[in-house]
C-alpha positions as CSV (number, residue, x, y, z in Angstrom):
1,M,-37.3,29.4,6.3
2,L,-35.3,26.2,6.4
3,G,-32.2,28.4,5.7
4,A,-33.2,30.7,8.5
5,A,-33.6,27.8,10.9
6,F,-30.2,26.5,10.0
7,C,-28.6,29.9,10.4
8,F,-30.2,30.4,13.9
9,S,-29.0,26.9,15.0
10,I,-25.5,27.8,13.7
11,S,-25.7,31.0,15.8
12,G,-26.7,28.9,18.8
13,A,-23.9,26.4,18.3
14,C,-21.3,29.3,18.1
15,T,-22.7,30.6,21.4
16,K,-22.2,27.3,23.0
17,V,-18.6,27.0,21.8
18,L,-17.7,30.6,22.8
19,G,-19.6,30.4,26.1
20,K,-16.9,28.2,27.6
21,R,-14.7,31.3,28.0
22,I,-16.7,34.4,27.0
23,S,-19.7,35.5,29.0
24,S,-23.2,35.3,27.3
25,V,-23.6,39.1,27.9
26,E,-20.5,39.8,25.9
27,L,-21.8,37.5,23.1
28,V,-25.1,39.5,23.0
29,F,-23.0,42.7,22.4
30,F,-21.0,41.2,19.5
31,R,-24.1,39.6,18.0
32,N,-25.7,43.0,17.5
33,I,-22.8,45.1,16.3
34,I,-22.8,43.7,12.7
35,G,-26.6,43.8,12.6
36,V,-26.7,47.5,13.5
37,V,-24.2,48.4,10.8
38,F,-26.3,46.5,8.2
39,V,-29.7,48.0,9.2
40,L,-28.2,51.6,9.3
41,F,-26.8,51.0,5.8
42,T,-30.3,50.0,4.5
43,I,-31.8,53.1,6.1
44,F,-29.2,55.3,4.4
45,R,-30.1,53.7,1.1
46,R,-33.9,53.8,1.7
47,P,-35.1,56.2,4.4
48,L,-37.6,55.2,7.0
49,V,-41.3,55.6,6.3
50,Q,-43.4,55.7,9.5
51,V,-45.8,57.7,11.6
52,G,-44.3,57.0,15.0
53,G,-46.1,57.9,18.3
54,K,-45.4,54.8,20.4
55,F,-41.8,55.6,21.5
56,S,-42.1,54.1,25.0
57,L,-43.4,50.8,23.5
58,L,-40.5,50.9,21.0
59,V,-38.1,51.2,23.9
60,F,-39.8,48.4,25.8
61,R,-39.5,46.2,22.7
62,G,-35.8,46.8,22.6
63,I,-35.3,46.1,26.3
64,I,-37.5,43.0,26.5
65,G,-35.9,41.6,23.3
66,T,-32.5,42.1,24.7
67,L,-33.3,40.5,28.0
68,A,-34.8,37.6,26.1
69,L,-31.5,37.3,24.2
70,Y,-29.6,37.5,27.5
71,T,-31.5,34.5,28.9
72,F,-31.3,32.6,25.6
73,F,-27.6,32.9,25.3
74,F,-27.1,32.2,29.0
75,S,-29.2,29.0,28.9
76,I,-27.4,27.8,25.8
77,T,-24.1,27.9,27.8
78,K,-25.6,26.2,30.8
79,I,-28.1,23.5,29.5
80,G,-28.3,21.5,26.3
81,L,-28.5,23.5,23.0
82,A,-31.7,21.6,22.0
83,E,-33.4,22.3,25.3
84,A,-32.6,26.0,25.3
85,I,-33.9,26.4,21.7
86,T,-37.0,24.3,22.5
87,Y,-37.8,26.7,25.4
88,Q,-37.5,29.6,23.0
89,Q,-39.6,28.0,20.3
90,S,-42.5,27.5,22.8
91,Y,-43.3,31.2,22.6
92,P,-46.4,30.7,20.3
93,I,-48.1,28.8,23.1
94,L,-47.4,31.6,25.6
95,L,-48.2,34.2,23.0
96,A,-51.7,32.7,22.5
97,L,-52.3,32.7,26.3
98,M,-51.0,36.3,26.7
99,S,-53.2,37.5,23.8
100,T,-56.2,36.0,25.3
101,Y,-55.8,37.8,28.7
102,L,-54.3,41.1,27.5
103,F,-56.2,41.7,24.3
104,K,-59.3,39.5,24.9
105,E,-58.6,37.4,21.8
106,K,-60.6,34.3,21.9
107,L,-59.4,30.7,21.9
108,D,-61.8,27.8,21.1
109,S,-61.7,24.5,22.8
110,K,-59.1,23.1,20.4
111,G,-56.9,26.2,20.9
112,W,-57.1,25.7,24.7
113,L,-56.2,22.0,24.3
114,A,-53.2,23.0,22.2
115,V,-52.1,25.5,24.9
116,F,-52.4,22.9,27.7
117,L,-50.7,20.2,25.8
118,G,-47.9,22.7,24.9
119,F,-47.5,23.5,28.6
120,G,-47.4,19.7,29.2
121,G,-44.5,19.5,26.7
122,I,-42.6,22.3,28.6
123,C,-43.2,20.4,31.9
124,L,-41.8,17.2,30.4
125,I,-38.5,19.0,29.8
126,F,-38.5,21.2,33.0
127,L,-39.9,19.0,35.8
128,P,-37.3,16.1,35.6
129,Q,-34.7,18.7,36.6
130,F,-36.1,18.5,40.2
131,K,-34.5,15.1,40.4
132,I,-31.1,16.4,39.5
133,D,-30.1,19.5,41.6
134,I,-31.1,23.1,42.3
135,T,-28.5,24.5,39.9
136,S,-30.1,22.6,37.0
137,I,-33.5,23.9,38.0
138,K,-32.2,27.5,38.0
139,Y,-30.7,27.2,34.6
140,H,-33.8,25.7,33.1
141,T,-35.8,28.5,34.8
142,F,-33.8,31.0,32.7
143,G,-34.9,29.0,29.7
144,L,-38.5,29.4,30.7
145,A,-37.9,33.1,31.3
146,N,-36.6,33.3,27.7
147,A,-39.8,31.9,26.3
148,I,-41.9,34.4,28.3
149,M,-39.9,37.4,27.3
150,T,-39.8,36.3,23.7
151,A,-43.6,36.1,23.6
152,M,-43.7,39.6,25.2
153,A,-41.3,40.9,22.5
154,Y,-43.6,39.5,19.7
155,L,-46.6,41.1,21.3
156,S,-44.9,44.5,21.3
157,I,-43.9,44.0,17.6
158,K,-47.6,43.3,16.8
159,Q,-48.6,46.6,18.4
160,L,-45.7,48.6,16.9
161,S,-46.0,47.4,13.3
162,A,-48.8,49.9,12.6
163,Y,-46.7,52.9,13.7
164,Y,-43.1,52.1,12.8
165,D,-41.0,50.9,9.9
166,S,-39.9,47.3,10.6
167,R,-36.3,48.5,10.5
168,S,-37.0,50.9,13.4
169,I,-38.3,48.0,15.4
170,V,-35.3,45.9,14.6
171,L,-33.0,48.8,15.5
172,S,-34.6,49.3,18.8
173,F,-33.7,45.8,19.7
174,M,-30.1,46.0,18.3
175,F,-29.3,49.3,19.9
176,S,-30.6,48.0,23.2
177,G,-28.5,44.9,22.5
178,I,-25.4,47.0,22.4
179,V,-26.1,49.5,25.3
180,L,-27.5,47.1,27.9
181,P,-24.5,44.6,27.5
182,I,-22.1,47.5,28.0
183,I,-23.9,48.5,31.2
184,S,-24.0,44.8,32.3
185,L,-20.3,44.3,31.6
186,I,-19.3,47.4,33.6
187,A,-21.6,46.4,36.5
188,G,-20.2,42.8,36.4
189,Q,-16.8,44.2,37.3
190,Y,-18.1,45.3,40.7
191,F,-21.0,43.0,41.8
192,Y,-22.9,39.8,41.0
193,I,-26.5,38.8,41.8
194,D,-27.0,35.0,41.6
195,A,-30.8,35.3,40.9
196,L,-29.9,37.6,37.9
197,A,-26.8,35.7,36.8
198,F,-27.8,36.1,33.1
199,M,-27.4,39.9,33.4
200,F,-23.8,40.0,34.6
201,G,-20.5,39.2,33.0
202,T,-16.9,40.2,32.7
203,F,-15.3,41.2,29.4
204,N,-12.8,38.8,28.0
205,W,-11.1,40.0,24.9
206,P,-11.6,37.3,22.1
207,I,-8.4,35.6,21.0
208,G,-7.3,33.7,18.0
209,I,-10.1,31.5,16.4
210,E,-12.7,33.0,18.8
211,W,-12.9,36.0,16.4
212,L,-13.9,33.6,13.6
213,W,-16.6,32.0,15.8
214,I,-17.9,35.5,16.8
215,S,-18.1,36.5,13.1
216,I,-20.0,33.4,12.2
217,L,-22.3,34.0,15.2
218,A,-23.1,37.5,14.2
219,L,-23.4,36.9,10.4
220,S,-25.5,33.7,10.8
221,A,-27.9,35.6,13.1
222,L,-28.1,38.5,10.6
223,L,-28.6,36.2,7.6
224,G,-31.2,34.1,9.5
225,Q,-33.2,37.3,10.3
226,I,-33.1,38.3,6.6
227,L,-34.2,34.9,5.4
228,L,-36.9,34.8,8.1
229,T,-38.3,38.1,7.0
230,K,-38.4,37.0,3.3
231,A,-40.0,33.7,4.3
232,F,-42.9,35.5,6.1
233,T,-43.1,38.1,3.3
234,F,-43.6,35.5,0.5
235,G,-44.9,32.4,2.2
236,N,-48.0,31.2,4.0
237,T,-47.6,32.0,7.8
238,G,-48.6,28.5,8.9
239,E,-46.3,26.6,6.5
240,V,-43.4,28.9,7.2
241,S,-43.8,28.6,11.0
242,A,-44.0,24.8,10.7
243,I,-40.7,24.7,8.8
244,G,-39.2,27.0,11.4
245,Y,-39.4,24.3,14.0
246,S,-36.6,22.5,12.1
247,N,-34.4,24.8,14.2
248,I,-34.9,22.3,17.1
249,V,-33.9,19.4,14.9
250,F,-30.7,21.2,13.7
251,S,-30.0,22.1,17.3
252,I,-30.2,18.6,18.6
253,L,-27.7,17.5,15.9
254,F,-25.3,20.4,16.6
255,G,-25.7,19.9,20.4
256,V,-24.7,16.3,20.2
257,L,-21.7,17.2,17.9
258,L,-20.6,19.7,20.6
259,G,-20.9,17.2,23.4
260,D,-24.5,17.5,24.7
261,P,-26.1,14.2,25.6
262,F,-28.9,13.1,23.3
263,P,-32.3,14.2,24.8
264,N,-33.9,11.5,26.9
265,I,-37.4,10.0,26.1
266,L,-39.3,12.6,28.3
267,S,-37.4,15.5,26.6
268,I,-38.1,14.1,23.1
269,L,-41.8,13.7,24.0
270,G,-41.9,17.3,25.4
271,I,-40.1,18.6,22.2
272,L,-42.7,16.9,20.0
273,L,-45.6,18.2,22.0
274,I,-44.2,21.8,21.8
275,I,-43.6,21.5,18.1
276,T,-47.0,20.1,17.4
277,C,-49.0,22.5,19.5
278,G,-46.9,25.5,18.4
279,I,-47.5,24.7,14.7
280,Y,-51.2,24.3,15.4
281,I,-51.6,27.6,17.3
282,T,-49.5,29.5,14.7
283,A,-51.3,28.0,11.7
284,R,-54.8,28.5,13.0
285,K,-57.2,30.2,10.6
286,S,-58.6,32.5,13.2
287,P,-57.6,36.1,12.3
288,N,-56.8,36.8,16.0
289,L,-54.1,34.3,16.0
290,K,-52.4,34.8,12.7
């Protein structure tokens, strides 16, 4: 899991470097190309075993996962790397809340306290932006949107796992992550909607060393996913999830190396609250929240 966290932070750092000239939508496209080839190869070697029957939910998982990746890559290019990844890593807090209302899963008083403290951590990162400017608020709002859509994607995976091979679920995301960016890049040639800025971009052919950065981005994301799967396969869920938050620490380091300012005191406090509450919620012994 430590290796997975490092790989994902490398992927985020590459996105920040490439985002200076290449749109985040285009980066989503390149990120998924290598992954699709790899997953299709594993299916060729070992055919899918599944019952199916939830195709519309499978399509939804692909679309919501891709939109989450849109907002994630977009926020990385617009706000600090650490802040963007912290928003994403707050998904367990939102997941617990969504599960309570959508599936009537119960939270005890300690669980609710963790949710509220986690939201407090998010506010410590988000609310100070009101003292800066409206553009900063907008970009941080995209970070929050990423957390919400990431939680929705995980909810759909939970429902799909009983019907589909895990590779089918991954493929639904990767195929969507190729098709939707193509549509977005074509649409971006003709119009632009500021409120949906993360969904539009123009295609800029990578040049020179950018191809190396793109290769590292795609391969590190793929390797991170493989290591993540193995970690959850062989390790305790709570312990693995706790180690996964090292992604934020790596991202702070990479962000500073790439020119981001070191997070201020309020942001550091917010990050610590999100990590603590996220670990607690994920590691709870209640079967409803495993």
